[in-house]
Backbone as CSV, one residue per row, in Angstrom:
resi,resn,N_x,N_y,N_z,CA_x,CA_y,CA_z,C_x,C_y,C_z
1,MET,1.079,-1.158,-0.138,-0.098,0.169,-0.154,1.025,1.203,0.231
2,LYS,0.579,2.332,-0.811,1.084,3.423,-0.702,0.233,4.680,-0.599
3,LEU,0.579,5.554,0.361,-0.666,6.525,0.821,0.279,7.989,0.652
4,ASP,-0.599,8.608,-0.361,0.017,10.057,-0.692,-0.268,10.946,0.781
5,PRO,0.816,11.308,1.418,0.640,12.032,2.293,-0.316,13.264,2.386
6,LYS,-0.210,13.836,1.179,-1.115,14.964,0.887,-2.624,14.720,0.935
7,GLN,-3.174,13.644,1.042,-4.390,13.018,0.912,-4.383,12.346,2.190
8,THR,-3.621,12.374,3.059,-3.777,11.600,4.225,-3.963,12.315,5.531
9,ALA,-4.878,11.811,6.548,-4.845,12.558,7.795,-4.875,11.671,8.873
10,VAL,-4.126,12.013,10.066,-3.923,11.240,10.926,-4.681,11.732,12.042
11,VAL,-5.889,10.995,12.458,-6.588,11.386,13.325,-6.435,10.991,14.649
12,LEU,-6.406,12.122,15.761,-6.099,11.610,17.170,-7.525,11.829,18.013
13,ILE,-7.747,10.833,18.250,-8.978,10.588,19.240,-8.793,10.719,20.578
14,GLU,-9.149,11.863,21.475,-9.285,12.014,22.866,-7.740,11.598,23.480
15,PHE,-6.793,12.139,22.885,-5.519,12.118,23.812,-5.623,13.187,24.540
16,GLN,-6.427,13.163,25.548,-6.350,14.026,26.540,-5.991,13.711,27.864
17,ASN,-5.760,14.573,28.877,-5.049,14.041,30.030,-5.737,13.047,30.870
18,ASP,-7.393,13.501,30.887,-8.034,12.408,31.867,-7.938,10.854,31.212
19,PHE,-7.342,10.293,30.013,-6.890,9.227,29.696,-5.277,9.037,29.621
20,THR,-4.727,9.889,29.345,-3.286,9.899,28.859,-2.359,9.970,30.192
21,SER,-2.861,10.782,31.276,-1.820,11.133,32.206,-2.106,10.637,33.470
22,VAL,-1.368,10.564,34.364,-1.378,10.144,35.964,-2.114,11.301,36.576
23,GLY,-3.115,10.975,37.223,-4.207,11.594,37.945,-5.352,11.952,36.783
24,GLY,-5.519,11.447,35.604,-6.503,11.599,34.741,-7.664,10.923,35.427
25,ALA,-8.905,11.480,35.321,-9.978,10.591,35.623,-10.063,9.046,35.129
26,LEU,-9.843,9.222,34.090,-9.723,7.690,33.414,-8.684,6.942,33.177
27,HIS,-7.605,7.487,33.735,-6.327,7.049,33.321,-5.891,5.617,34.011
28,GLU,-6.477,5.202,35.116,-6.001,4.099,35.668,-6.950,2.943,34.849
29,ALA,-7.907,3.391,34.434,-8.711,2.047,33.649,-8.025,1.830,32.344
30,VAL,-7.244,2.514,31.568,-6.458,2.197,30.554,-5.110,2.167,30.413
31,LYS,-4.536,2.616,31.569,-3.102,2.524,31.857,-2.412,1.163,31.265
32,GLY,-2.948,0.037,31.773,-2.837,-1.189,31.263,-2.149,-1.374,29.892
33,VAL,-3.584,-1.371,29.146,-3.228,-1.590,27.608,-2.286,-0.399,27.270
34,MET,-2.221,0.912,27.626,-1.468,1.980,26.925,0.115,1.363,27.269
35,THR,0.367,0.737,28.594,1.586,0.209,28.568,1.926,-0.982,27.689
36,SER,0.569,-1.968,27.678,1.054,-3.039,26.738,1.630,-2.784,25.312
37,THR,0.732,-1.574,24.901,0.808,-1.309,23.406,1.947,-0.256,23.069
38,ASN,2.077,0.185,24.294,3.324,1.440,24.188,2.683,2.841,23.496
39,MET,1.414,2.631,23.408,0.799,3.528,22.475,1.028,5.230,22.528
40,LEU,0.889,5.641,23.615,1.357,7.217,23.666,2.912,7.668,22.942
41,GLU,3.851,6.824,23.425,5.094,6.902,22.828,5.092,6.794,21.232
42,ASN,4.382,5.729,20.949,4.222,5.390,19.505,3.666,6.520,18.705
43,THR,2.711,6.844,19.327,1.668,8.126,18.954,2.407,9.437,18.629
44,VAL,3.411,9.597,19.517,4.175,10.900,19.569,5.060,10.710,18.436
45,GLU,5.913,9.456,18.138,6.906,9.475,17.113,5.968,9.197,15.800
46,LEU,5.054,8.583,15.671,4.090,8.895,14.829,3.667,10.027,13.923
47,VAL,3.369,10.794,14.822,2.945,12.079,14.295,4.095,13.130,14.131
48,ARG,5.208,13.007,14.664,6.405,13.674,14.349,6.914,13.366,12.939
49,GLN,6.883,12.272,12.458,7.406,11.656,11.139,6.216,11.800,10.029
50,ALA,4.869,11.760,10.552,3.892,11.827,9.480,3.917,13.402,9.097
51,ARG,3.861,14.426,10.131,4.229,15.687,10.125,5.319,16.018,8.843
52,GLU,6.244,15.357,9.046,7.512,15.388,8.451,7.349,15.228,6.778
53,GLN,6.350,13.946,6.777,6.030,13.625,5.409,5.294,14.207,4.684
54,GLY,4.430,15.111,5.392,3.259,15.898,4.709,1.890,15.666,5.131
55,ALA,1.788,14.691,5.979,0.242,14.352,6.324,-0.070,15.530,7.426
56,THR,-1.249,15.470,7.179,-2.294,16.670,8.196,-2.589,15.843,9.555
57,ILE,-2.340,16.592,10.585,-2.628,15.888,11.984,-3.785,16.473,12.393
58,VAL,-4.872,15.826,12.779,-6.237,16.246,13.266,-6.433,15.684,14.501
59,HIS,-6.658,16.616,15.551,-7.044,16.336,17.039,-8.455,16.523,17.384
60,VAL,-8.892,15.487,17.795,-10.358,15.201,17.931,-10.819,15.061,19.480
61,PRO,-10.790,16.102,20.082,-10.822,15.847,21.817,-12.342,15.972,22.130
62,ILE,-12.880,15.414,23.068,-14.216,15.505,23.497,-14.418,16.505,24.739
63,SER,-15.488,17.175,24.886,-15.531,17.949,26.177,-16.939,18.240,26.343
64,PHE,-17.217,18.644,27.567,-18.601,18.528,28.245,-18.580,19.824,28.839
65,ALA,-19.602,20.979,28.888,-19.893,21.907,29.917,-19.954,21.455,31.354
66,PRO,-19.654,21.930,32.527,-19.799,21.568,33.839,-21.225,21.325,34.051
67,GLY,-21.766,19.831,34.511,-22.996,19.594,34.573,-23.392,18.440,33.589
68,TYR,-22.521,18.543,32.545,-22.914,17.569,31.226,-24.592,17.910,30.627
69,GLY,-24.630,19.241,30.743,-25.961,19.489,30.402,-26.419,18.942,28.703
70,GLU,-25.243,18.769,27.798,-25.369,18.227,26.632,-25.888,16.664,26.422
71,LEU,-25.756,16.051,27.541,-25.854,14.644,27.630,-27.648,14.238,28.313
72,PRO,-28.235,13.394,27.939,-29.719,12.901,28.740,-29.430,13.084,30.195
73,PRO,-30.516,13.293,30.984,-30.231,13.383,32.386,-29.790,12.196,33.206
74,GLU,-30.002,11.172,32.347,-29.579,9.786,32.905,-28.967,8.933,31.906
75,PRO,-27.428,9.438,31.690,-26.711,8.800,30.629,-26.601,7.238,31.278
76,TYR,-26.258,6.414,30.152,-25.970,5.073,30.432,-24.841,4.398,29.469
77,GLY,-24.021,3.223,30.210,-23.164,3.142,28.992,-21.854,3.762,29.501
78,ILE,-21.104,3.855,28.413,-19.669,4.527,28.539,-19.957,5.985,28.837
79,LEU,-20.981,6.684,28.371,-21.076,7.817,28.732,-21.501,7.881,30.506
80,LYS,-22.286,7.113,30.921,-22.705,7.355,32.460,-20.949,7.177,33.124
81,GLY,-20.379,6.339,32.512,-18.769,6.443,33.136,-18.276,7.545,33.165
82,VAL,-18.272,8.240,32.037,-17.634,9.804,31.810,-18.494,10.800,32.666
83,VAL,-19.616,10.657,32.877,-20.192,11.500,33.686,-19.844,11.284,35.572
84,ASP,-19.849,9.909,35.652,-19.816,9.672,37.095,-18.230,9.822,37.498
85,SER,-17.403,9.541,36.631,-15.910,10.069,36.911,-15.500,11.482,36.707
86,GLN,-16.524,12.548,36.136,-16.421,13.872,35.954,-15.058,14.052,35.108
87,ALA,-15.061,13.384,33.876,-14.108,13.400,33.138,-14.361,14.447,32.062
88,PHE,-13.264,14.826,31.371,-13.417,15.689,30.028,-14.355,17.147,30.413
89,VAL,-14.379,17.612,31.394,-14.950,18.818,31.630,-14.334,20.059,31.011
90,LYS,-15.125,20.821,30.170,-14.416,22.022,29.579,-13.418,23.079,30.563
91,SER,-12.205,23.623,30.111,-11.588,24.399,30.498,-10.702,23.851,32.086
92,GLN,-10.829,22.502,32.114,-10.258,21.877,33.015,-9.108,21.007,32.516
93,TRP,-8.059,20.622,33.161,-6.518,20.007,33.142,-6.940,18.784,32.243
94,GLY,-7.962,17.976,32.850,-8.517,16.601,32.304,-8.929,16.638,30.868
95,SER,-9.394,17.844,30.420,-9.840,17.897,29.049,-8.799,18.240,27.895
96,GLU,-7.631,18.658,28.620,-6.602,19.449,28.016,-6.027,18.370,27.141
97,ILE,-5.711,18.621,25.715,-4.440,17.638,24.815,-3.268,17.532,25.640
98,VAL,-2.954,16.179,25.950,-1.610,16.077,26.496,-0.392,16.477,25.733
99,GLU,0.323,17.252,26.748,1.336,18.159,26.310,2.413,17.613,24.918
100,VAL,2.387,16.302,25.562,3.375,15.877,24.331,2.887,15.631,22.866
101,LEU,1.461,16.143,22.901,0.891,16.156,21.618,-0.057,17.109,21.294
102,SER,0.452,18.078,21.890,0.066,19.489,21.681,-0.102,20.059,20.481
103,PRO,-1.136,20.479,19.721,-1.173,20.899,18.370,-0.236,21.720,17.733
104,ARG,0.214,21.693,16.508,1.619,22.407,16.292,0.788,23.382,14.934
105,PRO,1.330,24.316,14.696,0.869,25.225,13.247,0.668,24.324,12.216
106,GLY,-0.342,24.099,11.688,-0.880,23.501,10.428,-1.522,22.327,10.731
107,ASP,-1.877,22.066,12.236,-2.473,21.043,12.615,-4.077,21.450,12.453
108,ILE,-5.044,20.552,12.566,-6.542,20.924,12.846,-6.927,20.496,14.236
109,VAL,-7.649,21.118,15.037,-8.192,20.824,16.053,-10.009,20.750,15.706
110,ILE,-10.552,19.764,16.009,-11.871,19.663,15.954,-12.528,19.974,16.865
111,GLU,-13.666,20.636,16.938,-14.555,20.978,18.187,-15.825,20.418,18.149
112,GLY,-16.026,20.078,19.246,-17.936,19.667,19.292,-18.047,18.219,19.306
113,LYS,-17.018,17.451,19.799,-17.232,16.105,19.849,-17.947,16.055,21.253
114,ARG,-19.018,15.082,21.244,-19.601,15.055,22.354,-20.264,13.468,22.745
115,GLY,-20.124,12.803,21.542,-20.774,11.399,21.613,-19.249,10.398,20.860
116,LEU,-19.728,9.372,20.788,-18.689,8.334,20.525,-17.894,8.474,19.041
117,ASP,-18.895,8.667,18.261,-18.417,8.929,16.806,-17.907,10.260,16.639
118,ALA,-16.801,10.308,16.019,-16.151,11.772,15.834,-16.943,12.562,14.833
119,PHE,-17.678,11.932,13.828,-18.421,12.699,12.725,-19.479,13.356,13.062
120,PRO,-20.681,12.687,13.799,-22.117,13.666,13.939,-22.355,15.127,14.277
121,SER,-21.497,15.171,15.456,-21.691,16.518,16.064,-20.334,17.553,15.730
122,THR,-19.559,17.077,14.836,-18.634,17.921,14.399,-18.486,18.243,12.922
123,ASN,-17.571,19.272,12.432,-17.224,19.236,11.005,-16.315,18.607,10.662
124,LEU,-15.916,17.287,11.217,-14.665,16.462,10.776,-14.911,16.295,9.140
125,ASP,-16.092,15.847,8.872,-16.379,15.349,7.374,-16.254,16.355,6.314
126,PHE,-16.782,17.685,6.802,-16.516,18.685,5.972,-15.006,19.386,5.824
127,ILE,-14.080,19.040,6.991,-12.906,19.974,6.906,-12.099,18.468,5.870
128,LEU,-12.189,17.411,6.310,-11.481,16.257,5.347,-11.652,16.540,4.011
129,ARG,-13.031,16.175,3.507,-13.119,16.472,2.023,-13.066,17.926,1.477
130,GLY,-12.933,18.831,2.068,-12.514,20.362,1.760,-11.086,20.263,1.471
131,ARG,-10.514,19.436,2.223,-8.973,19.571,1.924,-8.593,18.286,1.144
132,GLY,-9.201,17.456,0.649,-8.976,16.477,-0.264,-8.248,15.381,0.538
133,LEU,-8.636,15.079,1.788,-7.972,14.228,2.763,-8.807,12.929,2.376
134,GLN,-8.423,11.816,1.668,-9.070,10.713,1.367,-8.914,9.440,2.160
135,ASN,-7.544,9.873,2.796,-7.083,8.462,3.578,-6.953,8.919,5.131
136,VAL,-7.808,8.222,6.143,-7.969,8.396,7.531,-7.203,7.396,8.398
137,ALA,-6.379,7.709,9.013,-5.572,7.088,9.953,-5.847,7.256,11.239
138,LEU,-6.415,6.212,11.911,-7.217,6.572,13.542,-6.188,5.978,14.572
139,CYS,-6.204,6.835,15.591,-5.370,6.641,16.620,-6.314,6.966,17.931
140,GLY,-5.832,6.532,19.179,-6.583,6.996,20.199,-7.422,6.111,21.084
141,PHE,-8.414,6.601,21.988,-9.214,5.989,22.862,-10.797,6.015,22.483
142,LEU,-11.377,5.044,22.911,-10.941,3.781,23.100,-11.169,2.798,22.152
143,THR,-10.081,1.765,22.320,-9.929,1.131,20.742,-11.326,0.380,20.384
144,ASN,-12.297,-0.014,21.198,-13.444,-0.648,20.968,-14.686,0.556,21.166
145,CYS,-14.609,1.644,21.397,-15.587,2.413,21.337,-15.460,3.666,20.475
146,CYS,-14.971,4.853,20.919,-14.564,6.069,19.954,-13.995,5.853,18.548
147,VAL,-13.025,5.100,18.746,-11.731,4.414,17.707,-12.999,3.727,16.717
148,GLU,-13.433,2.544,17.281,-14.085,1.864,16.430,-15.397,2.601,15.832
149,SER,-15.986,3.564,16.671,-17.306,4.197,16.341,-16.785,5.228,15.002
150,THR,-15.868,5.688,15.105,-15.480,6.498,14.000,-14.868,5.812,12.593
151,MET,-14.404,4.717,13.155,-13.948,3.817,12.146,-14.949,3.607,11.089
152,ARG,-16.080,3.047,11.747,-17.212,2.437,10.976,-18.050,3.612,10.294
153,SER,-17.923,4.840,10.857,-18.624,6.131,10.049,-17.552,6.226,9.222
154,ALA,-16.103,6.532,9.231,-15.547,6.852,7.915,-15.726,5.881,7.112
155,TYR,-15.795,4.442,7.260,-15.750,3.508,6.241,-17.121,3.654,5.427
156,GLU,-18.254,4.159,6.036,-19.509,4.147,5.187,-19.608,5.433,4.641
157,ARG,-18.722,6.438,4.826,-18.589,7.582,4.164,-17.584,7.481,3.046
158,GLY,-17.144,6.117,2.829,-16.217,6.370,1.497,-14.688,6.537,1.690
159,TYR,-14.320,6.758,2.867,-12.819,7.277,3.281,-12.101,5.708,3.101
160,GLN,-10.914,5.770,2.628,-10.101,4.751,2.837,-9.270,4.699,4.473
161,VAL,-9.845,3.862,5.214,-9.786,4.012,6.933,-8.680,3.132,7.097
162,LEU,-7.709,3.389,7.845,-6.443,2.620,8.465,-6.765,2.882,9.821
163,THR,-6.439,1.576,10.983,-6.461,1.600,12.133,-5.065,1.383,12.744
164,LEU,-4.428,2.365,13.512,-3.329,2.002,13.809,-3.109,1.292,15.085
165,THR,-2.828,-0.046,14.987,-2.920,-0.970,16.208,-2.212,-0.827,17.375
166,ASP,-1.277,-0.138,17.361,-0.329,0.390,18.479,-0.336,1.807,18.859
167,CYS,-1.418,2.381,18.291,-1.698,3.660,18.909,-2.884,3.680,19.101
168,VAL,-3.513,2.631,19.984,-4.716,2.800,20.406,-4.901,2.093,21.820
169,ALA,-5.681,2.220,22.678,-5.916,1.472,24.128,-7.277,1.412,24.251
170,ALA,-7.582,0.464,25.215,-9.027,0.236,25.720,-8.794,0.026,27.435
171,THR,-10.024,-0.178,27.989,-9.884,-0.530,29.347,-9.773,-1.909,29.720
172,SER,-9.595,-2.666,28.733,-9.138,-4.081,29.281,-8.274,-4.608,27.866
173,GLN,-7.423,-5.394,27.945,-6.762,-6.045,27.053,-7.440,-7.016,26.276
174,GLU,-8.436,-7.465,27.094,-9.389,-8.500,25.955,-10.208,-7.885,25.174
175,GLU,-10.690,-6.549,25.737,-11.572,-5.711,24.866,-10.996,-5.271,23.556
176,HIS,-9.459,-4.899,23.775,-8.613,-3.981,22.904,-8.121,-5.238,21.749
177,ASP,-7.691,-6.224,22.406,-7.446,-7.314,21.345,-8.505,-8.045,20.326
178,ASN,-9.662,-8.164,21.334,-10.867,-8.689,20.057,-11.124,-7.623,19.092
179,ALA,-11.519,-6.425,19.633,-11.549,-5.349,18.734,-10.855,-5.121,17.516
180,ILE,-9.588,-5.415,17.949,-8.334,-5.570,16.603,-8.442,-6.693,15.794
181,ALA,-8.690,-7.841,16.294,-8.819,-9.131,15.659,-10.074,-9.415,15.291
182,LYS,-11.106,-8.623,15.436,-12.728,-9.162,15.049,-13.480,-8.122,14.501
183,ASP,-12.935,-6.818,14.757,-14.166,-5.816,14.405,-13.148,-5.027,13.322
184,PHE,-12.096,-4.609,13.805,-11.146,-3.517,12.768,-11.126,-4.178,11.191
185,PRO,-10.799,-5.366,11.199,-10.698,-5.869,9.720,-11.690,-5.733,8.621
186,MET,-12.920,-5.356,9.430,-14.241,-5.557,8.829,-14.503,-4.069,8.123
187,PHE,-13.931,-2.842,8.752,-14.141,-1.649,8.475,-12.992,-0.655,8.065
188,SER,-11.836,-1.300,8.157,-10.372,-0.779,8.097,-9.603,-1.445,7.481
189,HIS,-8.308,-0.897,7.358,-6.760,-1.430,6.931,-6.162,-1.488,8.581
190,PRO,-6.391,-2.649,9.418,-5.491,-2.716,10.507,-4.191,-2.571,10.326
191,MET,-3.001,-1.740,10.813,-1.627,-2.098,10.881,-0.801,-1.036,11.908
192,SER,0.430,-1.320,11.879,1.024,-0.789,12.667,1.434,0.399,12.415
193,SER,1.963,1.378,13.398,2.442,2.568,12.799,3.686,2.709,12.133
194,ALA,4.539,1.670,12.247,5.491,1.432,11.470,5.295,1.175,10.089
195,ASP,4.320,0.087,9.959,3.707,0.085,8.393,3.137,1.180,7.768
196,PHE,2.476,1.909,8.579,1.559,3.150,8.064,2.725,3.989,7.641
197,LEU,3.620,4.578,8.240,4.969,5.308,8.086,5.488,4.911,6.820
198,GLU,5.813,3.669,6.742,6.113,3.158,5.361,5.586,3.298,4.356
199,ALA,4.549,3.184,4.387,3.479,3.380,3.089,3.395,4.921,2.806
200,LEU,3.282,5.890,3.818,3.307,7.406,3.540,4.889,7.566,2.694
201,SER,6.285,6.896,3.308,7.287,7.231,2.719,7.434,6.810,1.571
202,GLY,6.849,5.686,1.115,6.856,4.827,0.038,6.238,5.748,-1.062
203,ALA,5.193,6.284,-0.896,4.305,7.178,-1.753,5.476,8.361,-2.136
204,ARG,5.613,8.886,-0.971,6.595,10.435,-1.079,8.028,10.103,-2.035
205,GLU,8.608,8.996,-1.888,9.720,8.444,-2.873,9.117,8.384,-4.444
206,LEU,8.062,7.842,-4.376,7.546,7.849,-6.124,7.202,8.917,-6.524
207,VAL,6.614,9.859,-5.714,6.612,11.322,-6.071,7.874,12.269,-6.512
208,ASP,8.598,11.784,-5.507,9.865,12.646,-5.617,10.673,11.813,-6.912
209,ALA,10.593,10.885,-7.168,11.271,10.229,-8.240,10.808,10.623,-9.506
210,SER,9.482,10.584,-9.715,8.771,11.288,-10.798,8.802,12.652,-11.355
211,ARG,9.355,13.638,-10.263,9.562,14.509,-10.235,11.362,14.944,-10.586
212,GLY,11.977,13.922,-10.700,13.214,14.130,-11.052,14.147,14.440,-9.798
213,TYR,13.840,14.182,-8.655,14.567,14.499,-7.383,15.626,13.663,-6.884
């Protein structure tokens, strides 16, 4: 596979302190899988090299007003866990993007994510299409929740979807492994961050060669 960097977005889902950092409201729940995959360090290196190759970095944080008025009065499932843990409250440290992945000039920060899928309540689709970004590489939290929901939605919208298996994490190894083994191949091209970067660099080399560089 060869991926034109100019047509490729690396989409970072919820790399926020409440997940990534010691003291974050949900960090204890995900730190085991984060450690097993080395996902934060892998993602930092992925983003560095993808930027150098010319790919677009897209940050998709989730946040809620104090009191979670955007959600039903009695949320259930994963969103109940968010409310119960008081996670991702606007303007608080926990909702901030982790410092090692702070947006850089040229990055895009998507606003308005309130649910699991990154598309419905945001302008993500509008921005990707407007910039001609046909390839969508997904990283982030949770492997079997927001990453998978966004993956399915991107697939149905006609994007070429890639899920980077060493740049995602879930609340248990079993859920993480099952999603990658059973669900990811149905709606995406699962691959490591190293294989993704190789696909980017391979396409770049072809373009350079055609221009006589």
